[in-house]
Structures are given as structure tokens and as C-alpha cells.
C-alpha positions in Angstrom: -18.0 5.2 -29.1 -20.8 5.3 -26.7 -21.3 8.3 -24.1 -20.6 5.8 -21.4 -17.2 4.6 -22.8 -16.2 8.0 -23.5 -16.6 9.0 -19.9 -14.7 6.0 -18.7 -11.7 6.9 -20.9 -12.0 10.5 -20.0 -11.9 9.4 -16.2 -8.7 7.3 -16.7 -7.1 10.3 -18.6 -7.8 12.6 -15.7 -5.9 10.1 -13.3 -3.0 9.5 -15.8 -0.8 12.4 -14.6 -1.1 11.2 -11.0 -0.6 7.6 -12.0 2.6 8.7 -13.8 3.9 10.0 -10.5 3.5 6.8 -8.8 4.3 4.2 -11.4 7.6 4.2 -13.3 7.8 1.9 -16.1 4.5 0.4 -14.6 6.2 -0.4 -11.3 6.1 1.3 -7.8 7.8 1.0 -4.5 5.4 2.7 -1.9 6.7 2.9 1.6 4.0 2.9 4.2 4.4 5.0 7.2 0.6 5.5 8.2 0.6 2.9 11.0 0.2 5.5 13.9 -3.3 6.0 12.4 -4.6 2.7 13.8 -4.2 3.2 17.6 -1.9 0.2 18.2 1.2 0.8 20.4 3.2 -2.0 18.6 2.9 -0.3 15.3 4.9 2.8 16.5 8.2 1.0 16.5 10.6 2.8 14.2 8.2 5.8 13.7 8.2 7.4 17.3 9.8 10.3 15.6 7.9 10.7 12.4 9.9 13.6 11.0 13.0 11.5 11.3 11.4 8.3 9.8 9.9 10.2 6.8 13.1 12.2 6.2 15.2 8.9 6.2 12.9 7.4 3.7 12.7 10.6 1.4 16.6 10.2 1.1 16.3 6.8 -0.4 13.7 8.1 -2.8 11.2 5.6 -3.3 8.3 6.0 -5.8 5.7 6.9 -3.0 5.3 7.3 0.7 1.9 6.4 2.4 0.8 8.8 5.0 -2.2 9.7 7.2 -3.8 13.3 6.8 -2.3 14.5 10.0 1.4 13.5 9.0 1.3 14.0 5.1 2.7 17.7 5.6 6.1 16.3 6.8 6.6 14.8 3.2 4.9 17.7 1.4 7.0 20.5 3.2 10.1 19.2 1.6 11.1 21.4 -1.5 12.0 20.0 -5.0 10.3 18.0 -7.5 12.2 14.7 -7.3 10.7 13.7 -3.9 8.4 10.6 -3.5 4.8 11.1 -4.3 2.2 11.0 -1.6 -0.4 8.2 -1.2 -3.0 9.4 1.3 -4.6 6.9 3.7 -8.2 7.9 4.0 -9.6 5.6 6.7 -8.9 4.2 10.0 -9.7 0.9 11.7 -9.7 -0.7 15.1 -9.0 -4.3 14.1 -5.2 -4.5 14.9 -5.2 -4.9 18.7 -4.4 -8.1 20.5 -8.2 -8.3 21.7 -10.7 -8.2 18.8 -13.0 -5.4 19.3 -16.6 -5.8 20.2 -17.6 -3.3 17.5 -15.1 -3.3 14.6 -15.1 -0.2 12.4 -13.6 1.3 9.4 -14.0 5.1 9.5 -13.5 7.2 6.3 -12.1 10.8 7.0 -14.3 13.7 6.0 -13.8 15.1 2.5 -11.2 12.4 1.8 -10.6 13.1 -1.8 -10.6 17.0 -1.8 -8.2 16.5 1.2 -6.0 14.5 -1.0 -6.2 17.1 -3.8 -5.4 19.9 -1.2 -2.2 17.8 -0.2 -1.2 17.3 -3.8 -1.5 13.4 -3.2 -0.9 11.0 -6.2 -3.5 8.6 -4.9 -5.7 7.7 -2.0 -5.9 4.3 -0.3 -8.6 2.5 1.6 -9.4 -0.9 3.1 -11.6 -3.7 2.0 -11.6 -6.0 5.0 -13.2 -9.3 5.2 -13.2 -11.1 8.5 -15.3 -14.3 9.2 -18.6 -13.2 10.9 -18.1 -9.4 10.6 -20.5 -8.7 7.6 -21.2 -5.3 8.9 -17.6 -4.3 8.7 -17.2 -5.5 5.2 -20.4 -3.5 4.3 -18.9 -0.5 5.7 -15.7 -0.9 3.7 -17.9 -1.3 0.5 -19.8 1.9 1.3 -16.6 3.7 1.9 -15.2 2.6 -1.4 -18.4 3.5 -3.4 -18.2 7.0 -1.8 -14.5 7.2 -2.7 -14.9 5.9 -6.3 -17.4 8.7 -7.2 -15.1 11.4 -5.6 -11.9 10.0 -7.3 -13.5 9.8 -10.7 -14.7 13.5 -10.3 -11.3 14.9 -9.2 -9.0 12.6 -11.3 -7.6 10.9 -8.2 -6.3 7.4 -8.5 -8.0 5.0 -6.1 -6.0 2.3 -4.3 -7.9 -0.4 -2.6 -6.4 -2.7 0.1 -8.1 -6.0 0.2 -7.4 -7.6 3.6 -8.7 -11.2 4.1 -8.2 -11.6 8.0 -8.7 -14.3 10.7 -10.3 -13.4 13.9 -8.0 -14.2 16.8 -8.4 -14.0 20.5 -5.4 -12.6 22.6 -2.8 -13.0 19.8 -3.4 -9.9 17.6 -4.8 -9.9 14.1 -3.6 -12.5 11.4 -3.8 -12.3 7.8 -5.3 -15.2 6.0 -3.1 -16.3 3.0 -5.6 -18.6 1.6 -5.2 -18.1 -2.2 -9.0 -18.6 -3.0 -10.0 -16.0 -0.3 -7.5 -13.4 -1.5 -8.2 -14.0 -5.2 -12.0 -13.5 -4.7 -11.4 -10.3 -2.6 -8.9 -8.8 -5.1 -11.4 -9.3 -7.8 -14.1 -7.5 -5.7 -11.8 -4.6 -5.5 -11.3 -4.4 -9.3 -15.0 -4.7 -9.8 -15.5 -1.7 -7.4 -13.3 0.3 -9.6 -9.8 0.3 -8.1 -7.0 1.9 -10.0 -4.5 0.1 -8.0 -4.5 -2.9 -5.6 -2.6 -3.3 -2.5 -2.9 -7.0 -1.7 -1.5 -9.7 0.7 0.8 -12.4 -0.6 -0.6 -15.9 -0.6 0.8 -18.5 1.7 2.1 -20.2 -1.5 3.6 -17.7 -3.6 3.2 -19.8 -6.7 -0.7 -19.2 -6.3 -0.2 -15.6 -6.8 -0.2 -15.9 -10.7 -4.1 -16.3 -10.3 -4.4 -13.1 -8.2 -2.6 -11.2 -10.8 -4.8 -12.7 -13.5 -8.1 -11.8 -12.0 -6.8 -8.3 -11.4 -6.5 -7.9 -15.2 -5.1 -4.6 -16.2 -5.1 -3.2 -12.6 -1.5 -3.1 -11.1 -1.1 -5.1 -8.0 1.4 -3.8 -5.3 2.0 -6.6 -2.8 1.7 -5.8 1.1 4.5 -6.5 3.3 2.7 -7.1 6.5 4.6 -8.0 9.7 8.2 -7.6 10.1 10.4 -10.4 8.7 14.0 -11.3 8.6 16.1 -9.6 6.0 16.8 -12.8 4.1 13.2 -13.9 4.1 11.6 -10.6 2.9 14.1 -10.2 0.1 13.5 -13.8 -1.1 9.8 -13.2 -0.9 10.2 -10.0 -2.7 11.9 -11.4 -5.7 9.7 -14.3 -6.1 6.6 -12.2 -5.9 7.9 -9.8 -8.5 8.7 -12.8 -10.9 5.0 -13.9 -10.7 3.7 -10.6 -12.0 3.3 -8.1 -9.2 4.0 -4.5 -10.3 5.4 -3.3 -6.9 5.4 -3.4 -3.1 3.7 -1.4 -0.4 6.1 -2.3 2.5 6.0 -0.5 5.8 7.4 -2.2 9.0 10.1 -4.2 6.9 11.6 -0.8 6.0 10.8 1.6 9.0 11.7 -1.1 11.4 14.8 -2.0 9.7 18.1 -1.1 11.4 19.0 0.4 8.0 15.9 1.9 6.5 17.7 3.7 3.7 19.7 0.7 2.6 16.7 -1.8 2.6 14.6 0.7 0.7 17.5 0.9 -2.0 17.5 -2.8 -1.9 13.7 -3.2 -2.6 13.9 -0.5 -5.3 16.5 -2.5 -7.1 14.2 -5.7 -7.0 11.2 -3.7 -8.1 12.8 -1.5 -10.9 15.9 -3.5 -11.9 14.8 -7.2 -11.3 17.8 -7.4 -8.8 18.5 -10.9 -7.2 18.6 -11.3 -3.5 22.5 -11.1 -3.6 22.4 -8.1 -5.8 19.9 -6.4 -3.5 22.0 -7.2 -0.3 24.8 -5.1 -1.9 22.8 -1.9 -1.3 22.7 -2.7 2.4 26.6 -3.0 2.4 27.0 0.2 0.5 24.7 2.1 2.8 26.5 0.9 5.9 29.8 2.1 4.5 28.4 5.6 3.5 28.5 5.0 -0.2 25.6 5.4 -2.7 
């Protein structure tokens, strides 16, 4: 075995303990509650009281919770070994407002991986954003990932890359481009850059997602939830996306803005880990409403 190959295996072995905290039987439900990092008032719905929001999700015990550096202490202050793992958001962007910025950016925090180690994170996450005509923003994301990749390998920290193929809109907020060709190419770019995990948008036609899974190879793909959807719509989409090969979910607003965040978290867990149908998942919402578990 070459020295180069040995080094690659060693890096993966160093990351394995943290990956084991995230992935259970190869699958993961990661609840994103990092929306306040992006300076968009609309993102604050459901998380105005962060301690209450995080505490509620902890009680449902997903595999992980995704938080910013300034809010990670809420999760990590909870005692015990059975709480969700921390996924640390390491960058902030300014592309989510209704008016597209004149100078879009993606800013990495200082000492991102060392910060994650100090917070006992199980992984770090960063963006790979592609917007038509915004080549500098894309290059900035690439530079961030290159820096993170080297640090993650050094510290044994899994790197989750979030490929975002976006449309530039005027006066209507950001929009995700669900084009299967564009998403597939961007996911493959994330893999080539060294991702240990992928957080990707669904394609407009979910049947096309098999190609996204294929180009990711051995890298687990966790599907991004995006904007708040109706209960039935998001559950149906979740069941379908798991059937085509996704290894889990990174859902935020569809949990934290739900009237019953504990119940909906349990419903998504049942789909991810037990292959539950929509009807079976809905029972967890009914049980939660009656105070059962």
C-alpha cells in the first residue's frame, strides 16, 4: 500500500468515531437550527427563544442538531451521553434576503475546526453556493472548503459540504434551482473537494435523485428540507427521497416552525431509521399530541 493511500485511510479512521456519533446504521436525522446566523428576519420564526427551541428538539433525540458557534453551548450544556451530536455551522452568507446583495459573500469563522473540536462537535458544515453570474462567491466557497478540508483531516473532523444551486431573484427572496443536472454536477464537485457528508437539495423530480446518489459514490447524502411545506407534502417527499437512496435528512424549518416540533421530529426519525410510511409517521404526531411516547 502506498504512503498516500495509507494516509487517506488514516484520516478516515480518525474521523470514524465522530461519524459513528452522527450515523446510526448508516443513516442520520440532523435538525438544523442555525438560521439566525444568516441575518434574515424571516428565518427567526420558531427560534426566537433558542433555548426553548433547542430543548424541545433535544427531547425528541434526533441524531444531530446543527448550530452556529454562538448557540452551540445550548446543546452542549445538557448533561448525559444520549443527547444529539453537534454539527457546527462554520460559515455565514448574505444571499437569503428578498433583495439580492450587491456584494454576495460567504464568510468562514476564524479557526473553524479548532472551534468545533473545543465544542465537541461531531462534524462541521459549510456552503458550496452556485448562483448564475456570481463566480466570485463560488470561488470564495471553494477556498473555504479547501481550508476546512486540510484542517478537518488534521483534527479528524468530518466535513459536511452543502451544495446549493440557487437562482438569482429580484424582490422575491432566494430560490433553489431544482434542476437535476445542476445539482448532480455540484454534488460531484463537493465529493471531489473531499466531503465526508453531503447536505443537498432535492431535485424537482425526485425520481432524478438516483443520479445524485450515484455520483456521490460512498459519501452519504443527507437531503436538505428548505422552505416550510405542508405536513403531508414534506412527509410524502421524505418517504420518497429515502426510497431512492438518501442516507438521511437535514431539516430545519419543517421542524422548528411546526406546531408540534417533537412529534414531527419523531415522525421523520421513523422514516429515516425504520422506513416508516406516511401513515405510520403521522401516528407519532397523534401520540405526541396526547402526551404519549
